C-alpha positions in Angstrom: 93.1 -81.5 -91.7 92.6 -79.6 -88.7 92.7 -81.5 -84.9 89.2 -83.6 -83.9 87.8 -84.0 -80.4 88.8 -87.7 -81.5 91.4 -87.7 -82.7 93.3 -85.8 -79.8 91.7 -88.0 -77.4 93.0 -91.0 -79.7 96.5 -89.5 -79.7 97.0 -88.5 -76.5 96.2 -91.8 -75.2 98.5 -93.5 -77.7 101.3 -91.4 -76.6 101.3 -91.9 -72.8 102.1 -88.6 -72.0 99.8 -88.0 -69.1 100.7 -91.7 -67.8 103.9 -90.8 -65.8 103.0 -89.5 -62.0 102.3 -85.5 -61.8 102.7 -83.7 -59.0 99.8 -82.4 -57.4 99.9 -78.2 -55.9 100.9 -80.1 -52.2 103.8 -82.0 -54.0 102.1 -85.4 -54.1 102.1 -87.6 -56.9 99.0 -88.1 -58.7 97.1 -91.3 -60.2 98.3 -91.5 -63.9 94.8 -92.7 -64.9 93.3 -90.1 -63.2 94.9 -87.9 -65.1 93.9 -89.2 -68.2 90.3 -89.1 -67.4 90.7 -85.5 -66.1 92.7 -83.8 -68.8 91.9 -85.5 -71.8 88.5 -84.6 -72.3 89.4 -80.8 -71.2 92.1 -80.3 -73.6 89.9 -81.9 -76.3 87.2 -79.5 -75.6 89.9 -76.4 -75.6 91.0 -77.8 -79.2 87.7 -77.2 -80.3 87.4 -74.0 -78.4 90.1 -72.4 -80.5 88.6 -73.1 -83.7 85.6 -70.8 -83.0 87.4 -67.8 -81.8 87.5 -66.3 -85.5 83.5 -66.4 -85.6 84.0 -64.7 -82.0 85.6 -62.2 -83.2 83.9 -62.0 -86.5 82.2 -58.5 -86.7 83.4 -56.8 -84.0 84.4 -53.1 -83.5 87.5 -52.2 -85.3 88.9 -50.2 -82.1 90.7 -52.6 -80.3 89.8 -50.7 -76.8 86.2 -51.4 -77.4 86.6 -55.0 -78.5 88.8 -55.8 -75.3 85.9 -55.1 -72.9 83.5 -56.5 -75.0 83.3 -59.7 -72.6 81.2 -62.3 -74.6 83.5 -62.3 -77.5 86.6 -63.3 -74.8 84.7 -66.3 -73.9 86.2 -68.5 -76.4 89.3 -67.3 -76.3 89.5 -68.3 -72.7 87.6 -72.0 -73.0 90.7 -72.5 -75.8 93.2 -73.2 -72.8 93.2 -76.4 -70.9 94.2 -74.9 -67.7 93.3 -75.9 -64.3 90.8 -73.5 -63.1 91.6 -74.3 -59.4 94.7 -72.2 -59.4 94.5 -68.6 -60.2 97.8 -68.3 -62.8 98.7 -64.4 -62.3 102.3 -65.8 -62.9 102.1 -65.8 -67.0 105.5 -63.3 -67.4 108.0 -66.2 -67.0 106.2 -68.8 -69.1 102.8 -69.2 -70.1 100.9 -72.4 -70.6 100.0 -72.6 -74.8 96.5 -72.8 -76.1 95.4 -76.7 -76.4 95.5 -76.6 -80.2 99.5 -75.8 -79.9 99.9 -78.3 -77.5 97.7 -81.0 -80.2 100.0 -80.2 -82.8 102.8 -80.7 -81.0 101.9 -84.1 -79.6 101.2 -85.0 -83.2 104.4 -84.0 -84.7 106.0 -85.6 -81.4 104.3 -88.4 -82.2 105.4 -88.8 -86.0 108.9 -87.9 -85.1 109.2 -91.5 -83.0 108.3 -93.6 -86.1 111.9 -94.0 -87.3 113.5 -91.1 -86.4 116.8 -91.0 -88.7 113.7 -90.7 -91.8 110.8 -89.1 -90.0 112.5 -86.5 -87.7 115.6 -85.5 -89.9 114.0 -85.9 -93.3 110.1 -85.2 -93.2 109.6 -83.4 -90.3 112.9 -80.7 -90.1 112.3 -79.7 -93.2 109.0 -78.3 -92.7 110.5 -76.0 -90.0 111.8 -73.8 -92.6 108.5 -72.9 -93.9 108.1 -72.0 -89.9 111.2 -70.0 -90.2 109.4 -68.2 -93.2 106.1 -67.3 -91.3 107.8 -66.1 -88.2 110.3 -63.8 -90.5 107.0 -62.4 -92.2 105.5 -62.0 -88.8 108.5 -60.2 -87.5 108.9 -58.2 -91.2 112.9 -59.3 -92.1 114.4 -62.2 -94.2 113.9 -65.7 -93.1 118.0 -65.5 -93.7 118.3 -63.1 -90.8 116.2 -65.1 -88.4 117.7 -68.3 -86.2 115.4 -70.6 -84.4 116.6 -70.8 -81.1 115.1 -72.6 -77.5 114.8 -69.0 -76.0 116.0 -65.6 -75.4 118.8 -66.0 -73.5 120.2 -68.3 -76.2 119.6 -65.8 -78.4 120.8 -62.8 -76.6 124.0 -64.7 -75.0 125.0 -65.9 -78.2 125.0 -62.3 -79.3 126.8 -61.0 -76.3 129.6 -64.0 -76.0 129.8 -63.7 -79.5 130.6 -60.2 -80.5 134.4 -58.8 -80.8 135.4 -56.8 -77.9 138.7 -56.5 -76.4 139.9 -55.1 -72.6 138.3 -51.4 -72.1 135.3 -51.6 -74.8 132.2 -50.8 -72.9 129.0 -51.8 -73.2 126.0 -49.9 -71.4 123.1 -51.5 -69.7 120.7 -50.8 -67.0 120.7 -52.0 -63.2 117.0 -53.4 -64.0 118.3 -55.7 -67.2 117.7 -59.7 -66.8 120.1 -60.9 -64.5 121.6 -64.0 -66.8 122.8 -61.3 -69.3 123.8 -59.5 -66.5 126.3 -62.3 -65.6 127.1 -63.0 -69.0 128.7 -59.2 -69.3 130.5 -59.7 -66.0 131.9 -62.5 -67.2 132.7 -61.0 -70.1 134.5 -58.6 -67.8 136.3 -61.1 -66.0 137.7 -63.0 -68.9 138.3 -60.0 -71.4 138.6 -56.9 -69.6 135.6 -55.0 -71.3 133.3 -52.1 -68.9 130.0 -52.6 -67.7 128.0 -49.3 -67.6 125.1 -49.2 -65.8 122.2 -46.5 -65.8 119.2 -46.8 -63.4 115.9 -45.7 -64.9 112.7 -44.3 -62.6 110.9 -46.8 -61.3 108.1 -46.1 -62.9 109.4 -44.2 -65.7 107.3 -42.2 -67.3 109.0 -39.8 -70.1 110.6 -41.3 -73.2 113.2 -38.4 -73.5 114.5 -39.2 -69.7 115.3 -42.7 -70.3 116.8 -41.8 -73.6 118.8 -38.7 -72.0 120.2 -41.7 -69.5 121.8 -43.7 -72.4 122.7 -40.8 -73.7 125.1 -39.7 -71.2 126.3 -43.3 -70.5 127.8 -43.6 -74.0 131.6 -42.9 -74.4 134.0 -42.8 -77.7 134.7 -46.8 -75.8 131.2 -47.5 -75.9 130.7 -50.8 -78.5 127.2 -52.1 -77.5 124.1 -50.9 -75.6 121.6 -54.4 -74.2 118.6 -53.0 -74.1 115.6 -54.5 -72.2 112.5 -54.0 -74.5 110.4 -54.9 -71.5 112.0 -54.6 -68.3 110.9 -58.1 -67.2 110.9 -57.0 -63.0 108.1 -54.5 -63.9 106.5 -54.7 -67.4 108.2 -51.4 -68.5 108.5 -50.1 -71.7 111.4 -49.1 -72.8 111.6 -46.2 -76.3 113.7 -48.6 -78.2 113.4 -47.3 -82.1 114.7 -43.8 -80.2 117.7 -45.4 -78.4 118.1 -47.9 -81.6 118.6 -44.3 -83.7 120.9 -42.7 -80.9 123.4 -45.2 -80.7 123.9 -45.8 -84.2 124.7 -42.3 -84.9 127.7 -42.8 -82.8 128.3 -46.4 -84.3 127.0 -48.2 -81.1 125.2 -51.5 -81.7 121.9 -52.0 -79.6 121.3 -55.4 -78.5 117.7 -55.6 -78.0 116.2 -58.2 -75.5 112.5 -59.0 -76.8 111.4 -61.8 -74.2 108.6 -59.5 -73.1 108.2 -58.1 -76.6 107.0 -60.2 -79.4 103.3 -61.1 -79.5 102.6 -59.0 -76.7 102.4 -56.0 -78.1 102.1 -55.2 -81.9 105.6 -54.8 -83.4 107.9 -55.2 -86.6 111.8 -55.4 -87.2 111.0 -51.8 -88.8 109.2 -50.0 -86.4 112.2 -50.9 -83.6 114.5 -50.5 -86.7 116.8 -52.7 -84.8 119.7 -54.7 -86.0 119.6 -57.5 -83.2 116.6 -59.0 -81.1 116.0 -62.3 -79.6 112.3 -63.1 -78.1 111.2 -66.3 -76.5 108.1 -67.8 -78.3 106.9 -69.6 -74.9 106.0 -66.5 -73.9 103.3 -64.2 -75.6 103.2 -66.3 -78.6 102.2 -69.2 -76.6 104.0 -71.7 -78.8 105.8 -74.6 -77.3 107.9 -74.3 -74.3 111.6 -74.2 -75.4 111.3 -71.7 -78.4 112.3 -68.5 -79.6 114.3 -66.6 -82.4 117.3 -64.4 -82.5 117.1 -61.7 -85.5 120.4 -60.3 -86.9 120.2 -58.0 -89.6 122.5 -59.4 -92.9 125.0 -57.4 -92.1 125.8 -57.9 -89.0 125.9 -62.0 -88.8 129.6 -62.7 -90.1 130.9 -60.1 -86.6 129.4 -62.4 -84.3 131.0 -65.7 -83.5 128.4 -68.7 -82.6 128.0 -70.0 -79.4 128.8 -73.7 -81.1 131.6 -73.8 -83.6 130.0 -73.9 -87.6 131.2 -74.8 -90.5 133.8 -72.1 -91.4 131.5 -71.6 -95.0 128.7 -70.5 -92.7 130.4 -67.4 -90.8 128.2 -65.2 -93.3 124.6 -67.5 -92.3 122.6 -67.2 -90.0 122.1 -71.0 -89.6 125.7 -71.0 -88.2 123.6 -69.6 -84.9 121.7 -73.4 -85.1 124.6 -75.4 -85.4 123.6 -77.7 -81.9 123.4 -80.8 -82.8 120.0 -83.2 -82.6 117.0 -81.2 -81.4 113.4 -81.8 -81.8 111.2 -80.5 -84.3 107.9 -81.0 -82.9 107.9 -77.6 -81.1 109.4 -75.5 -83.4 106.7 -77.5 -86.2 103.9 -76.4 -83.3 104.6 -72.5 -83.5 102.6 -72.4 -86.8 99.4 -73.0 -84.6 100.5 -70.4 -82.1 100.4 -68.0 -85.1 97.2 -68.8 -86.4 95.7 -68.5 -83.0 97.3 -65.1 -82.4 96.4 -64.0 -85.8 92.5 -65.1 -85.3 92.4 -62.6 -82.4 94.4 -60.3 -84.1 98.0 -58.1 -82.5 96.0 -55.0 -81.8 93.2 -57.1 -80.2 95.2 -59.0 -78.0 97.6 -56.0 -76.5 94.7 -53.9 -75.8 92.7 -57.1 -73.8 96.1 -57.9 -71.6 96.1 -54.1 -70.8 92.3 -54.1 -70.2 92.9 -57.0 -68.0 95.8 -55.1 -65.9 93.6 -52.5 -65.4 90.7 -55.1 -64.1 92.8 -55.8 -60.8 95.2 -52.7 -60.8 92.2 -49.9 -61.2 90.2 -51.2 -57.9 93.5 -50.8 -55.9 95.5 -47.8 -57.3 94.3 -45.6 -54.7 95.0 -47.9 -51.6 97.3 -46.0 -49.3 99.2 -49.3 -48.3 100.0 -50.3 -52.1 102.7 -48.9 -54.3 102.7 -49.0 -58.0 105.9 -49.6 -59.8 104.7 -49.8 -63.6 103.5 -46.9 -65.7 99.9 -47.2 -66.6 100.0 -45.5 -70.0 99.7 -47.5 -72.8 102.9 -46.5 -74.4 104.8 -47.7 -71.6 103.3 -50.6 -70.4 100.9 -53.8 -71.2 100.1 -56.6 -69.6 102.7 -57.1 -66.4 102.6 -54.8 -63.2 104.4 -55.0 -60.1 102.9 -53.2 -57.0 104.2 -53.1 -53.3 101.7 -53.6 -50.4 103.2 -51.8 -47.5 104.1 -54.3 -44.6 104.1 -57.5 -46.9 107.2 -58.6 -47.6 107.1 -60.1 -51.4 108.5 -63.5 -50.9 105.8 -64.3 -47.8 102.7 -62.6 -49.4 103.6 -64.9 -52.7 103.6 -67.8 -51.0 100.6 -67.2 -48.8 98.9 -66.4 -52.0 99.7 -69.8 -53.3 100.0 -72.1 -50.4 96.5 -70.7 -49.3 94.9 -69.5 -52.1 96.1 -71.6 -55.3 97.3 -67.8 -56.8 100.4 -67.8 -58.5 102.6 -64.0 -58.7 106.3 -63.7 -59.0 108.0 -61.9 -56.0 110.2 -59.2 -57.4 113.5 -58.4 -54.9 115.7 -55.9 -56.4 118.3 -53.4 -54.7 115.9 -50.3 -55.9 112.3 -52.0 -55.3 110.5 -54.6 -54.1 106.7 -56.2 -54.7 104.8 -58.5 -56.6 104.3 -59.2 -60.2 100.8 -59.8 -61.6 100.7 -60.8 -65.4 97.0 -62.4 -66.7 96.8 -63.9 -70.2 93.9 -64.3 -72.2 92.4 -66.9 -70.2 92.2 -65.3 -67.3 88.7 -64.1 -66.5 87.4 -60.8 -64.5 86.0 -63.0 -61.9 89.5 -64.5 -61.6 90.6 -60.8 -61.3 87.9 -59.8 -58.9 89.0 -62.5 -56.7 92.7 -61.3 -57.0 91.4 -57.7 -55.7 89.9 -59.1 -52.4 92.6 -61.4 -51.6 94.9 -58.7 -51.7 92.7 -56.5 -50.0 92.5 -59.1 -47.0 96.4 -59.5 -47.0 96.6 -55.6 -46.4 94.1 -55.1 -43.8 94.5 -58.9 -42.2 97.3 -59.9 -42.8 98.7 -63.2 -43.9 97.7 -65.1 -40.5 
């Protein structure tokens, strides 16, 4: 039965999940009773709004770019999040708030799991997770027995990077812009096992797929065993030509490990559109699933060659399930993935991608010609989506981000990299045009008047 406003409020009160003190933006604890009173109705209203999205999209143009600019149709989508509208959250790249309907489903499953956990968690709820695996696999276009459910991209990628059989002298190619955790993983393997890590640089921004492929090709040697490849570079939102690099590498016997943290549910894709053998993502980013959910895809014939992070029974050597041998974990976050998939489907993958690009341009286009702004992200749709990183002359990124948050309750991510610096700006579907107009005004004020 779909959630109702009354059932949501009843379960919210019963759960007590908002009873503990939360921190206000000033760092002070808010009163629990006031939180229940303030947040519960807003959450319930957002659950109701989520149920109306399909109707809002009915009869829309078949052209996603036209729908992206059809503002009245996005009102219900924006209302489906129970976010604090006094905060302008433009840091949706790291982790996103889930739509309220997803949080409602999570709450229901969480409560059910505590009835008698040995029975309700292990015998009732976890078997239902297999249906979630099947739906995710269908959305990605792979067999369910090629998909492990994980807690995030890091768990998936590090399982692979630490589990592949590399020996001294084996080489791994990556870029200077890959995620810092995975660079640390490769450094550890270099220190421990003597592998060689070859880092290549890419233009910022990169606007030629041929040039990017050529740089990877030039880095491959007879000792290269794998390429670690970001589908979307987290620092700038730059898209890389995954399929072309996979084909280049496969022809030379080199495995490609794809970091899809910012790919799945951000842009339309399937396993076959990428033609990859290994792909990991976080579902609490662009799908809007509960925090701490993700998946690792490994093509069936490659499963046996990767050791799991946590030892599994010997008979699981060729099974994707060996990567899930990590002990007790909650079922609730995984079960609520169903609602996240439904929510995404009610909008449509192509429409969502077009809207995210439209939102990016809503703030970037009015600023792009300013002499004090440097844009580190390409604007062509084949090279970028929602994320964009910009530098403001004379405004150090960390100080600018602090000024935006502390003075204007506006959240962005400062990016400090040896090759470039800036602030990463990431709107989401709940972001309104008025939000972005406010952000444009803030950046112009900072650039012309300073941070005083």
